[in-house]
N, CA, C and O of each residue as an XYZ file, in Angstrom:
464
protein
N      -6.732    109.882     31.153
C      -5.838    108.780     30.802
C      -5.281    109.029     29.399
O      -6.022    109.415     28.495
N      -3.998    108.810     29.221
C      -3.371    109.082     27.922
C      -3.530    107.884     26.996
O      -3.764    106.758     27.434
N      -3.398    108.159     25.730
C      -3.517    107.091     24.728
C      -2.151    106.409     24.589
O      -1.226    106.974     24.007
N      -2.035    105.185     25.130
C      -0.747    104.477     25.139
C      -0.286    104.096     23.740
O       0.915    104.059     23.472
N      -1.221    103.815     22.854
C      -0.847    103.423     21.492
C      -0.108    104.562     20.801
O       0.897    104.341     20.125
N      -0.608    105.771     20.973
C       0.032    106.942     20.358
C       1.413    107.157     20.978
O       2.370    107.484     20.277
N       1.509    106.969     22.305
C       2.795    107.140     22.976
C       3.816    106.134     22.462
O       4.978    106.479     22.244
N       3.388    104.898     22.271
C       4.292    103.863     21.764
C       4.768    104.218     20.361
O       5.943    104.058     20.030
N       3.838    104.701     19.543
C       4.187    105.061     18.172
C       5.215    106.191     18.167
O       6.182    106.160     17.406
N       4.993    107.190     19.027
C       5.924    108.326     19.111
C       7.296    107.847     19.587
O       8.324    108.254     19.045
N       7.305    106.988     20.593
C       8.568    106.487     21.123
C       9.314    105.692     20.056
O      10.538    105.784     19.957
N       8.585    104.914     19.257
C       9.202    104.118     18.200
C       9.850    105.028     17.161
O      10.928    104.721     16.652
N       9.186    106.162     16.840
C       9.747    107.095     15.861
C      11.006    107.766     16.410
O      11.997    107.918     15.696
N      10.960    108.164     17.678
C      12.095    108.841     18.306
C      13.291    107.900     18.401
O      14.421    108.286     18.102
N      13.033    106.673     18.816
C      14.119    105.707     18.992
C      14.538    105.057     17.686
O      15.521    104.318     17.641
N      13.792    105.334     16.623
C      14.078    104.792     15.296
C      14.075    103.259     15.308
O      14.993    102.616     14.800
N      13.031    102.699     15.894
C      12.852    101.248     15.900
C      11.465    100.925     15.364
O      10.626    101.808     15.183
N      11.246     99.640     15.113
C       9.938     99.203     14.617
C       8.920     99.183     15.745
O       8.940    100.035     16.633
N       8.060     98.230     15.700
C       7.013     98.122     16.713
C       7.619     97.873     18.082
O       8.597     97.136     18.207
N       7.054     98.473     19.091
C       7.456     98.195     20.467
C       6.375     97.309     21.060
O       5.205     97.684     21.139
N       6.790     96.147     21.464
C       5.820     95.181     22.006
C       6.310     94.698     23.361
O       7.497     94.774     23.678
N       5.377     94.203     24.144
C       5.754     93.623     25.430
C       6.503     92.331     25.174
O       6.154     91.577     24.266
N       7.535     92.068     25.972
C       8.295     90.830     25.818
C       7.468     89.657     26.303
O       6.667     89.769     27.231
N       7.683     88.538     25.652
C       7.003     87.324     26.096
C       7.534     86.945     27.468
O       8.742     87.015     27.695
N       6.668     86.546     28.385
C       7.181     86.118     29.692
C       7.989     84.838     29.536
O       7.665     83.972     28.724
N       9.049     84.739     30.334
C       9.892     83.559     30.237
C       9.216     82.377     30.907
O       8.682     82.500     32.009
N       9.238     81.245     30.248
C       8.663     80.026     30.821
C       9.744     79.197     31.490
O      10.897     79.619     31.584
N       9.372     78.036     31.946
C      10.347     77.130     32.547
C      11.049     76.340     31.451
O      10.405     75.801     30.551
N      12.363     76.277     31.533
C      13.151     75.573     30.530
C      12.955     74.065     30.659
O      12.956     73.531     31.768
N      12.786     73.375     29.525
C      12.630     71.917     29.519
C      13.965     71.223     29.262
O      14.020     69.997     29.174
N      15.039     71.999     29.143
C      16.336     71.419     28.812
C      16.785     70.343     29.780
O      17.191     69.255     29.372
N      16.709     70.659     31.083
C      17.144     69.683     32.078
C      16.223     68.466     32.082
O      16.676     67.337     32.268
N      14.938     68.702     31.879
C      13.976     67.593     31.848
C      14.286     66.658     30.682
O      14.196     65.438     30.818
N      14.650     67.235     29.536
C      14.986     66.409     28.372
C      16.226     65.570     28.638
O      16.299     64.408     28.240
N      17.202     66.168     29.316
C      18.421     65.420     29.667
C      18.079     64.206     30.526
O      18.568     63.102     30.287
N      17.228     64.430     31.534
C      16.837     63.330     32.416
C      16.096     62.242     31.647
O      16.332     61.054     31.866
N      15.201     62.646     30.749
C      14.448     61.666     29.958
C      15.381     60.819     29.101
O      15.187     59.611     28.963
N      16.398     61.465     28.524
C      17.372     60.737     27.704
C      18.091     59.678     28.532
O      18.259     58.541     28.091
N      18.519     60.063     29.745
C      19.227     59.121     30.596
C      18.316     57.980     31.025
O      18.742     56.827     31.083
N      17.051     58.305     31.327
C      16.116     57.259     31.754
C      15.826     56.278     30.634
O      15.513     55.115     30.884
N      15.931     56.752     29.390
C      15.729     55.856     28.250
C      16.790     54.759     28.252
O      16.547     53.654     27.767
N      17.979     55.070     28.803
C      19.040     54.077     28.912
C      18.939     53.276     30.205
O      19.718     52.349     30.427
N      17.977     53.633     31.060
C      17.817     52.905     32.308
C      18.521     53.560     33.484
O      18.520     53.020     34.590
N      19.127     54.733     33.248
C      19.786     55.444     34.345
C      18.741     56.215     35.146
O      17.643     56.480     34.656
N      19.088     56.568     36.367
C      18.224     57.362     37.254
C      16.890     56.685     37.542
O      15.881     57.359     37.753
N      16.882     55.378     37.552
C      15.644     54.651     37.810
C      15.752     53.754     39.029
O      14.944     52.846     39.221
N      16.765     54.020     39.854
C      17.028     53.176     41.011
C      15.944     53.242     42.071
O      14.979     53.995     41.950
N      16.120     52.447     43.104
C      15.138     52.324     44.178
C      14.831     53.685     44.818
O      13.685     53.965     45.170
N      15.852     54.521     44.964
C      15.666     55.811     45.630
C      14.907     56.828     44.807
O      14.459     57.840     45.347
N      14.747     56.585     43.503
C      14.037     57.519     42.630
C      12.569     57.155     42.473
O      11.816     57.877     41.819
N      12.162     56.054     43.059
C      10.796     55.571     42.835
C       9.860     56.032     43.932
O      10.212     56.015     45.111
N       8.671     56.443     43.541
C       7.681     56.868     44.521
C       6.447     55.982     44.510
O       5.874     55.701     45.563
N       6.033     55.539     43.330
C       4.825     54.719     43.235
C       5.100     53.254     43.512
O       6.251     52.831     43.627
N       4.010     52.479     43.618
C       4.159     51.028     43.768
C       4.575     50.445     42.428
O       4.523     51.122     41.401
N       4.989     49.185     42.446
C       5.401     48.530     41.201
C       4.244     48.545     40.202
O       4.451     48.781     39.012
N       3.041     48.295     40.682
C       1.868     48.278     39.807
C       1.519     49.648     39.258
O       0.903     49.768     38.199
N       1.919     50.688     39.992
C       1.671     52.051     39.526
C       2.663     52.458     38.460
O       2.357     53.270     37.587
N       3.854     51.889     38.535
C       4.889     52.231     37.557
C       4.737     51.418     36.278
O       5.035     51.906     35.188
N       4.278     50.190     36.412
C       3.998     49.350     35.239
C       2.688     48.618     35.505
O       2.597     47.787     36.409
N       1.688     48.936     34.713
C       0.353     48.388     34.896
C       0.382     46.855     34.789
O       0.921     46.298     33.833
N      -0.210     46.189     35.791
C      -0.211     44.714     35.830
C      -0.900     44.131     34.595
O      -0.448     43.132     34.036
N      -1.990     44.760     34.181
C      -2.746     44.240     33.039
C      -1.920     44.341     31.748
O      -1.900     43.413     30.940
N      -1.244     45.478     31.567
C      -0.405     45.653     30.375
C       0.745     44.651     30.374
O       1.118     44.111     29.332
N       1.299     44.413     31.562
C       2.398     43.462     31.693
C       1.926     42.064     31.281
O       2.617     41.355     30.548
N       0.751     41.683     31.758
C       0.171     40.381     31.427
C      -0.079     40.285     29.921
O       0.277     39.287     29.294
N      -0.684     41.311     29.350
C      -1.008     41.305     27.918
C       0.252     41.116     27.081
O       0.264     40.327     26.136
N       1.307     41.838     27.429
C       2.563     41.746     26.694
C       3.147     40.337     26.791
O       3.622     39.779     25.802
N       3.103     39.775     27.995
C       3.666     38.452     28.240
C       2.881     37.367     27.500
O       3.478     36.504     26.857
N       1.561     37.405     27.587
C       0.735     36.354     26.975
C       0.794     36.432     25.447
O       0.729     35.405     24.771
N       0.916     37.643     24.905
C       1.036     37.792     23.446
C       2.306     37.120     22.944
O       2.293     36.422     21.930
N       3.401     37.338     23.664
C       4.682     36.731     23.274
C       4.585     35.213     23.351
O       5.072     34.513     22.463
N       3.957     34.699     24.410
C       3.831     33.252     24.594
C       2.968     32.636     23.488
O       3.312     31.589     22.939
N       1.869     33.278     23.169
C       0.973     32.744     22.134
C       1.635     32.786     20.767
O       1.462     31.872     19.961
N       2.390     33.842     20.505
C       3.112     33.939     19.226
C       4.117     32.794     19.104
O       4.221     32.159     18.055
N       4.850     32.537     20.179
C       5.848     31.457     20.177
C       5.175     30.105     19.965
O       5.659     29.281     19.190
N       4.050     29.877     20.661
C       3.328     28.604     20.506
C       2.858     28.421     19.060
O       2.938     27.322     18.511
N       2.376     29.490     18.457
C       1.925     29.426     17.060
C       3.085     29.045     16.142
O       2.933     28.212     15.248
N       4.246     29.663     16.370
C       5.435     29.358     15.560
C       5.812     27.881     15.697
O       6.090     27.206     14.706
N       5.817     27.387     16.945
C       6.184     25.983     17.195
C       5.196     25.029     16.525
O       5.591     23.987     16.001
N       3.924     25.383     16.545
C       2.908     24.543     15.910
C       3.095     24.551     14.397
O       3.053     23.502     13.754
N       3.302     25.740     13.832
C       3.409     25.858     12.377
C       4.655     25.185     11.809
O       4.614     24.654     10.699
N       5.767     25.199     12.558
C       6.967     24.545     12.025
C       7.048     23.064     12.401
O       8.029     22.393     12.080
N       6.025     22.560     13.074
C       5.940     21.127     13.338
C       6.659     20.652     14.587
O       6.765     19.446     14.806
N       7.148     21.552     15.399
C       7.835     21.167     16.631
C       6.861     20.526     17.618
O       7.201     19.571     18.315
N       5.648     21.067     17.662
C       4.613     20.475     18.528
C       3.369     20.170     17.694
O       3.104     20.830     16.690
N       2.613     19.162     18.124
C       1.390     18.783     17.406
C       0.280     19.787     17.722
O       0.401     20.614     18.626
N      -0.793     19.688     16.957
C      -1.924     20.595     17.166
C      -2.556     20.365     18.536
O      -2.960     21.317     19.204
N      -2.641     19.115     18.948
C      -3.255     18.817     20.253
C      -2.355     19.314     21.395
O      -2.842     19.829     22.401
N      -1.036     19.152     21.223
C      -0.094     19.629     22.237
C      -0.120     21.159     22.301
O      -0.018     21.753     23.375
N      -0.260     21.790     21.109
C      -0.378     23.251     21.033
C      -1.563     23.720     21.875
O      -1.451     24.673     22.646
N      -2.702     23.037     21.716
C      -3.914     23.428     22.438
C      -3.717     23.268     23.949
O      -4.149     24.117     24.729
N      -3.074     22.196     24.346
C      -2.794     21.968     25.774
C      -1.958     23.108     26.349
O      -2.296     23.690     27.380
N      -0.848     23.416     25.652
C       0.059     24.455     26.122
C      -0.592     25.835     26.078
O      -0.363     26.666     26.956
N      -1.409     26.073     25.045
C      -2.114     27.343     24.898
C      -3.025     27.574     26.101
O      -3.049     28.658     26.684
N      -3.773     26.528     26.460
C      -4.697     26.641     27.587
C      -3.939     26.846     28.904
O      -4.380     27.603     29.768
N      -2.797     26.166     29.047
C      -1.991     26.344     30.256
C      -1.456     27.779     30.334
O      -1.457     28.399     31.397
N      -1.001     28.291     29.187
C      -0.486     29.660     29.147
C      -1.581     30.642     29.536
O      -1.338     31.590     30.282
N      -2.791     30.410     29.029
C      -3.922     31.286     29.346
C      -4.248     31.236     30.831
O      -4.731     32.216     31.398
N      -3.990     30.109     31.454
C      -4.251     29.956     32.884
C      -3.125     30.471     33.760
O      -3.216     30.409     34.986
N      -2.057     30.982     33.145
C      -0.955     31.558     33.912
C       0.080     30.554     34.360
O       0.850     30.821     35.283
N       0.105     29.395     33.714
C       1.042     28.328     34.087
C       2.500     28.731     33.813
O       3.404     28.368     34.566
N       2.713     29.485     32.726
C       4.080     29.843     32.316
C       4.364     31.305     32.619
O       3.508     32.172     32.445
N       5.588     31.560     33.077
C       5.992     32.933     33.381
C       6.486     33.660     32.144
O       6.378     34.883     32.051
N       7.032     32.906     31.187
C       7.656     33.547     30.030
C       7.740     32.558     28.875
O       7.380     31.388     29.007
N       8.222     33.053     27.743
C       8.447     32.203     26.572
C       9.512     31.153     26.911
O       9.398     29.996     26.506
N      10.536     31.559     27.651
C      11.608     30.637     28.034
C      11.041     29.492     28.872
O      11.493     28.353     28.758
N      10.056     29.793     29.710
C       9.419     28.779     30.551
C       8.711     27.740     29.679
O       8.784     26.544     29.959
N       8.035     28.185     28.639
C       7.361     27.267     27.701
C       8.401     26.378     27.023
O       8.219     25.166     26.910
N       9.499     27.001     26.571
C      10.554     26.243     25.880
C      11.169     25.194     26.804
O      11.462     24.080     26.369
N      11.367     25.544     28.079
C      11.907     24.578     29.033
C      10.948     23.408     29.225
O      11.373     22.258     29.330
N       9.658     23.709     29.268
C       8.643     22.657     29.444
C       8.687     21.693     28.259
O       8.639     20.476     28.442
N       8.777     22.235     27.053
C       8.813     21.400     25.852
C      10.110     20.581     25.814
O      10.089     19.400     25.466
N      11.227     21.204     26.169
C      12.530     20.507     26.199
C      12.511     19.362     27.207
O      13.072     18.298     26.947
N      11.874     19.573     28.346
C      11.810     18.557     29.397
C      11.064     17.325     28.968
O      11.317     16.238     29.488
N      10.145     17.464     28.026
C       9.359     16.326     27.552
C      10.133     15.470     26.549
O       9.948     14.256     26.474
N      11.010     16.135     25.775
C      11.728     15.424     24.702
C      12.943     14.704     25.208
O      13.649     14.062     24.430
């Protein structure tokens, strides 16, 4: 078996080039994937025909609940602090929100508006 290192060195001298190295293997380009991600950030390419998982698989139910209840509790705190609702009314609404009575912050606001 011949010494490949010596052969490479000789070839480099003859061809008048630096080190001869194996080329890096080409990988898969992420360019198209990045384009798709950019469009999806705007809400494009997310239609019914592009979906494979269930709704709960695409957006975790627990995370959805956490996000919703945090917004509702923050709004209730603001209303209590600026005097729109009393402390006792705040507690009532807080407990209802925790029990899933309200779908959104707008739902809480409608409930309060309906009373006044």
